[in-house]
N, C-alpha and C positions, 0 to 999 in steps of 0.2 A: 504494500499499500504506500508506503512512504516514497519507494522508487519512481511510482507512477504519478504522486504530487510532485515530486521534484521532477521528473520529467516535464510535466505540465508546466510548472512554473520557468523552466529551461525554455520549453516552447514559446510561451507567452512573452518571456524578457526577449527573446531572440526576435519574435515577430514585431515587437513595439520599436526595437531598433532598426528593422529594415522598412518599417511603415513609412510610407512618404508624408513628407511635412504639409501641412495644409498651407493652400496657394494664399499670396499676399496680394489682395488686389490692386494695392497701389502700385506694386511692381508691374503689373499687367493692366495698363489703365486702359480708359475708353479707345475706342479705335478711332482716332482722330484723323485718320485719312479719309473718313466719311465726310470731315468739315473741310479738308483741304481745297484751297483755291489758288488759282495763279493770279496776282496782283502786279506782274510785269508790266502792265499796260496801263497801270493807272500811277501815274507820275505827279500828281500832286498831293498825295498822302503825306500827312505829318507825320514823323516818328517820336516815340518816347520810349522809355524805359521806367518801370517801376521797381522799386524794392518792398516785398511782403514778409513780414517775419510770422513764422508758423512755428508752434511747439508740438513736438511730437512726445516731448516729456517735459515734466517739471518737477521740481523739488518739492518733497514733502518730508517735513519734521526737520532734517538737516540737509546739509551737501552731500549726505552719502547715502540718502536713499531718494529713489526718484519714483514717479507715477505717470504710467502711458495714457496717452490721450490718443482719441480719433480726432485728425485734422482735416479741415474742408478748404481748401482755396477755392473761393468763389470768385468766379470769372464774368463780369458782368457788362454789358452793353448800355449805358445810361441814355442812349439817343433813340427818340421815337421815331426818326426819320432815316438815319444814316445806318448803313452795315458798317462795323468796325472789324478789325484785321490783327489778330494777335501770331505773332512770327516766331515766338520761342517761349518757351517756359523751362528754367532750369530751377532744380531743387538740391539746395546745397546745405550741408550739416554743419555743427555748430563751430566748426575749425575752420569753415570756408571751401571745404573739399566739395568738389561735385559729386551728388549722389546718383543722380539720373535727370536726363531731359526728355518731358512728356511729348513736346512737339518740337522741331526747328525749321519748320515750313509754313507758311502762311495758313493760319484757319481764319473761317469768318466768325462771326456774332449778328445775327439779324438784329433789327431793332427791338430793343427792349430783352434781348434773351439772353440766357444764364448758362454757363455750364460749368462744372467743378471737377476738382481733383481731389481726391479722397486718399488721405494717409491712414491707412489702417493703423489701430491701436498697436497691434504688436510689432508693427512696421518702427523701429526704433532708431534706424540707420541716421536720423536728422540728430537726434539728440535734443537737448535743451534750448539750442539757440538755432535752431535749422531756419532756413528762409527760401524765399525763391526770387529770382530776377524773371520778371516778365516783359518781352519786348512787343510793342504793339504800335499799329498805324491807322490814322483816322482820316477821313476829309477834312479839309480846310474847313474852320467854324462848326465843327461837329465835338461836342462834349467830350472828355477824356473817358475811358472804360473806366468801372471801378472794379476794385480786387479787394477781399475780404477776406480775413481767415476766421475759421470757426473752431474752437477747439472742446471738445467734451469727453467727459467719461461718466460712466455710472457705477458705482460700486455697492452692493449691499441696498440700504436705503438713502443712500447719499449720491448726489450728483453734482458734478462741477461742470461750468459752461464759461467761456469768455470769447471774446472776438478782439481781432487787429484789424488794421487798414493800411493799405500799402500807401507808399508815398513815391510821388514820381522823382527819378534821380537824374535824369535826362530828359 
């Protein structure tokens, strides 16, 4: 009987070691190619670049303990008339090292449209000081797009959420 129980334990331990890890959706983002657009003929677009702070982790109790968060970068077209174009969204970690680029070709956002990039709670590559650089182009006279970070987590009966807003740097 002991050999049978020991064998079952060994098999379950071995199975848990070879079992595939759960996919992290933020590593396999939305299919940006569906939004891809050629803007080479649009020569009168104004260029901008925005910095958005995102927190995939925050400190809890001390500097030695962190709490993981789900983070969303909300990409919004604030114009009710014009389409805006996002040309690059790059995600960086706390130390300024590039983690991943979500798209590096122009995509469009129709008037008043929003799309998101989600950083899963288990995706902690960015750390406590992660951020995005988002490059964009808009028609002359069009309002700038709005980029917001929404971070949240729920554990037991407690919830935590807060937001950040991007700052134009170019």
